[in-house]
N, CA and C atoms as a LAMMPS dump frame, in Angstrom:
ITEM: TIMESTEP
0
ITEM: NUMBER OF ATOMS
138
ITEM: BOX BOUNDS ff ff ff
-5.0000000000000000e+02 5.0000000000000000e+02
-5.0000000000000000e+02 5.0000000000000000e+02
-5.0000000000000000e+02 5.0000000000000000e+02
ITEM: ATOMS id mol type element x y z
1 1 1 N 395.503 46.406 -131.254
2 1 2 C 396.807 46.53 -130.635
3 1 3 C 396.651 46.915 -129.167
4 2 1 N 397.64 46.595 -128.394
5 2 2 C 397.621 46.894 -126.966
6 2 3 C 398.103 48.325 -126.718
7 3 1 N 397.571 48.918 -125.659
8 3 2 C 397.985 50.248 -125.254
9 3 3 C 398.667 50.175 -123.902
10 4 1 N 399.592 51.079 -123.673
11 4 2 C 400.269 51.173 -122.384
12 4 3 C 400.503 52.643 -122.086
13 5 1 N 400.754 52.961 -120.82
14 5 2 C 400.989 54.341 -120.409
15 5 3 C 402.487 54.641 -120.5
16 6 1 N 402.826 55.679 -121.244
17 6 2 C 404.225 56.098 -121.355
18 6 3 C 404.485 57.146 -120.287
19 7 1 N 405.435 56.883 -119.401
20 7 2 C 405.744 57.792 -118.309
21 7 3 C 406.414 59.06 -118.836
22 8 1 N 407.234 58.945 -119.855
23 8 2 C 407.918 60.117 -120.413
24 8 3 C 406.934 61.078 -121.079
25 9 1 N 405.993 60.538 -121.873
26 9 2 C 405.031 61.373 -122.6
27 9 3 C 403.782 61.69 -121.779
28 10 1 N 403.594 60.956 -120.674
29 10 2 C 402.435 61.13 -119.786
30 10 3 C 401.1 60.944 -120.51
31 11 1 N 401.029 59.891 -121.334
32 11 2 C 399.784 59.554 -122.024
33 11 3 C 399.813 58.097 -122.476
34 12 1 N 398.633 57.587 -122.857
35 12 2 C 398.543 56.229 -123.373
36 12 3 C 398.995 56.203 -124.819
37 13 1 N 399.763 55.18 -125.168
38 13 2 C 400.27 55.019 -126.531
39 13 3 C 400.103 53.565 -126.962
40 14 1 N 400.092 53.346 -128.27
41 14 2 C 400.089 51.99 -128.816
42 14 3 C 401.469 51.382 -128.586
43 15 1 N 401.514 50.133 -128.159
44 15 2 C 402.798 49.468 -127.925
45 15 3 C 403.4 49.066 -129.267
46 16 1 N 404.621 49.522 -129.507
47 16 2 C 405.346 49.168 -130.724
48 16 3 C 406.215 47.948 -130.427
49 17 1 N 406.223 46.975 -131.309
50 17 2 C 406.961 45.722 -131.142
51 17 3 C 406.583 45.016 -129.834
52 18 1 N 405.295 44.72 -129.619
53 18 2 C 404.89 44.085 -128.352
54 18 3 C 405.416 42.665 -128.218
55 19 1 N 405.809 42.315 -126.995
56 19 2 C 406.295 40.973 -126.688
57 19 3 C 405.55 40.474 -125.464
58 20 1 N 405.008 39.273 -125.539
59 20 2 C 404.341 38.653 -124.398
60 20 3 C 405.41 38.069 -123.487
61 21 1 N 405.389 38.455 -122.222
62 21 2 C 406.348 37.93 -121.257
63 21 3 C 405.602 37.412 -120.041
64 22 1 N 406.291 36.703 -119.181
65 22 2 C 405.747 36.22 -117.92
66 22 3 C 406.572 36.826 -116.789
67 23 1 N 405.877 37.466 -115.849
68 23 2 C 406.574 38.079 -114.72
69 23 3 C 407.029 37.003 -113.741
70 24 1 N 407.824 37.403 -112.749
71 24 2 C 408.348 36.452 -111.775
72 24 3 C 407.251 35.714 -111.022
73 25 1 N 406.11 36.383 -110.797
74 25 2 C 405.025 35.746 -110.066
75 25 3 C 404.145 34.875 -110.956
76 26 1 N 404.493 34.732 -112.235
77 26 2 C 403.777 33.835 -113.139
78 26 3 C 402.653 34.491 -113.922
79 27 1 N 402.397 35.777 -113.71
80 27 2 C 401.318 36.465 -114.417
81 27 3 C 401.824 37.006 -115.757
82 28 1 N 400.928 37.083 -116.748
83 28 2 C 401.343 37.57 -118.069
84 28 3 C 401.473 39.087 -118.096
85 29 1 N 402.301 39.579 -119.013
86 29 2 C 402.491 41.01 -119.208
87 29 3 C 402.91 41.249 -120.654
88 30 1 N 402.803 42.5 -121.093
89 30 2 C 403.221 42.888 -122.433
90 30 3 C 404.265 43.984 -122.312
91 31 1 N 405.341 43.829 -123.064
92 31 2 C 406.463 44.753 -123.007
93 31 3 C 406.757 45.231 -124.42
94 32 1 N 407.128 46.492 -124.567
95 32 2 C 407.441 47.016 -125.89
96 32 3 C 408.054 48.395 -125.796
97 33 1 N 407.97 49.153 -126.911
98 33 2 C 408.537 50.494 -126.936
99 33 3 C 407.466 51.508 -127.317
100 34 1 N 407.687 52.749 -126.896
101 34 2 C 406.796 53.857 -127.232
102 34 3 C 407.135 54.336 -128.641
103 35 1 N 406.144 54.511 -129.513
104 35 2 C 406.442 54.946 -130.877
105 35 3 C 406.911 56.4 -130.965
106 36 1 N 406.626 57.203 -129.945
107 36 2 C 406.991 58.619 -130.002
108 36 3 C 408.379 58.905 -129.431
109 37 1 N 408.663 58.408 -128.205
110 37 2 C 409.946 58.725 -127.57
111 37 3 C 410.92 57.55 -127.584
112 38 1 N 410.491 56.405 -128.083
113 38 2 C 411.303 55.182 -128.157
114 38 3 C 411.698 54.648 -126.78
115 39 1 N 410.977 55.077 -125.741
116 39 2 C 411.217 54.569 -124.389
117 39 3 C 410.515 53.233 -124.193
118 40 1 N 410.818 52.587 -123.096
119 40 2 C 410.223 51.292 -122.79
120 40 3 C 408.855 51.481 -122.137
121 41 1 N 407.852 50.703 -122.588
122 41 2 C 406.528 50.71 -121.962
123 41 3 C 406.18 49.289 -121.547
124 42 1 N 405.331 49.173 -120.546
125 42 2 C 405.03 47.883 -119.933
126 42 3 C 403.569 47.879 -119.526
127 43 1 N 402.879 46.776 -119.788
128 43 2 C 401.483 46.65 -119.39
129 43 3 C 401.284 45.289 -118.73
130 44 1 N 400.76 45.302 -117.514
131 44 2 C 400.488 44.066 -116.788
132 44 3 C 399.183 43.484 -117.31
133 45 1 N 399.182 42.178 -117.529
134 45 2 C 398.01 41.504 -118.083
135 45 3 C 398.225 41.2 -119.546
136 46 1 N 397.342 40.37 -120.103
137 46 2 C 397.482 39.935 -121.49
138 46 3 C 397.411 41.022 -122.435
């Protein structure tokens, strides 16, 4: 599973419900939610 940094919890967490997206500049990214605080997390790259 992919990990991302949660700004609210100030630590790396596993991305819950990850979705592959494409940013405006055409590069891939992964978007999902934090399993602990249910906030949004984002990771640039595959």
